C-alpha positions in Angstrom: 96.7 117.8 97.9 97.6 115.2 95.3 97.1 111.5 94.5 99.9 109.1 93.9 99.7 106.3 91.2 102.2 103.5 91.0 103.0 101.8 87.6 104.5 98.3 87.5 107.4 97.9 85.2 109.2 94.8 86.5 109.5 91.7 84.3 106.8 89.9 86.4 104.9 87.0 84.9 104.2 86.2 81.3 100.9 88.1 81.6 102.9 91.3 82.4 105.1 90.8 79.3 102.0 90.2 77.2 100.3 93.5 78.4 103.5 95.4 77.8 103.9 94.0 74.3 100.2 94.5 73.3 100.1 98.0 74.6 103.6 99.0 73.5 104.4 100.2 77.0 106.9 99.4 79.7 104.0 99.2 82.2 101.7 96.3 82.8 99.7 97.4 85.9 98.8 100.4 88.0 97.7 101.1 91.6 96.3 104.0 93.6 98.7 104.4 96.5 97.6 105.9 99.9 101.1 107.3 100.6 104.1 107.0 98.4 106.5 104.6 100.2 110.2 104.7 100.5 112.0 102.5 97.9 111.3 98.9 98.9 108.6 100.0 101.4 105.0 98.9 101.9 102.0 101.0 101.2 98.2 100.6 101.2 97.0 100.3 97.6 93.8 100.0 95.6 93.3 98.6 92.2 91.5 96.0 90.1 93.6 92.9 89.9 93.3 89.7 88.0 95.9 88.1 90.4 94.5 89.3 93.7 91.0 87.9 93.8 90.0 88.8 90.2 88.3 92.0 91.5 88.7 95.5 92.8 90.6 95.2 96.1 92.7 97.0 98.7 95.9 95.5 99.9 99.4 96.3 101.2 102.0 96.1 98.6 105.8 96.1 98.9 107.0 98.4 96.2 110.3 96.8 95.4 113.0 99.2 94.2 113.1 99.3 90.4 109.8 97.5 89.9 107.6 100.6 90.1 107.4 104.2 89.0 105.3 106.8 90.8 103.3 109.7 89.4 101.5 112.4 91.3 98.3 114.0 89.9 96.8 117.2 91.3 93.5 115.6 92.5 92.4 115.3 96.1 93.4 111.9 97.4 90.3 111.6 99.7 87.9 112.1 96.8 89.9 109.7 94.6 89.9 107.0 97.2 86.2 107.5 98.0 85.4 107.0 94.3 87.5 103.9 94.0 86.4 102.4 97.3 82.8 102.5 96.1 83.8 99.9 93.4 85.3 97.4 95.9 84.8 93.7 95.0 83.4 94.4 91.5 84.9 91.9 89.1 88.1 92.3 87.0 87.2 93.1 83.4 89.5 91.2 81.1 87.4 92.1 78.1 87.7 95.8 78.9 91.4 95.5 79.4 91.8 93.8 76.0 89.7 96.5 74.4 91.8 99.3 75.9 94.8 98.0 73.9 92.9 98.5 70.6 92.3 101.8 68.7 88.6 101.6 69.5 86.3 103.4 72.0 84.2 100.5 73.2 83.3 100.3 76.8 82.7 96.9 78.5 80.4 97.0 81.5 81.6 93.8 83.1 83.6 95.4 85.9 87.0 97.2 86.0 90.6 96.8 84.9 93.4 98.5 86.8 94.1 101.6 84.6 90.3 102.1 83.9 89.6 102.1 87.7 92.5 104.5 88.4 91.5 106.8 85.5 87.9 106.8 86.8 89.0 107.6 90.3 91.1 110.6 89.3 88.2 111.9 87.2 89.2 111.3 83.6 86.5 111.1 81.0 86.2 107.8 79.1 88.4 105.9 81.6 88.0 102.7 79.6 90.4 103.9 76.9 93.4 104.0 79.2 95.9 101.1 79.3 98.5 101.3 82.1 100.9 102.9 79.6 98.3 105.4 78.4 97.5 106.4 81.9 101.2 106.7 82.9 101.8 108.9 79.9 98.8 111.1 80.9 100.3 111.4 84.3 103.7 112.6 82.9 105.7 109.3 82.7 107.2 108.1 79.4 105.5 105.1 78.0 
């Protein structure tokens, strides 16, 4: 069994461009995906999002062709989703997200940011050090 992660690489909003610039990556956001959709399809996804309620949430996302890249990791999807679902509605951690872009190992306890939540859910140690680009690289995608 595996777990699928989706990494956002579309131009998006100015915030996406800022994340990509600061983290020197082509990715600005990531999601846990229940089932990898066909290009342009919709899938149930889980992440921490500043845009969608400023918290950890589950929602259906249309994965527009060319806007996302997918990576599979060899971790049981059921266990990953159970871990992530236990964090539902906790706040989005903007300070932690900013710290993940710096060469420091400082953890904020204010909630979750997208790549930290995904890294935690798949069982990585020190999930707070992963920006979306770092996590994508860990999962085998080029930064």
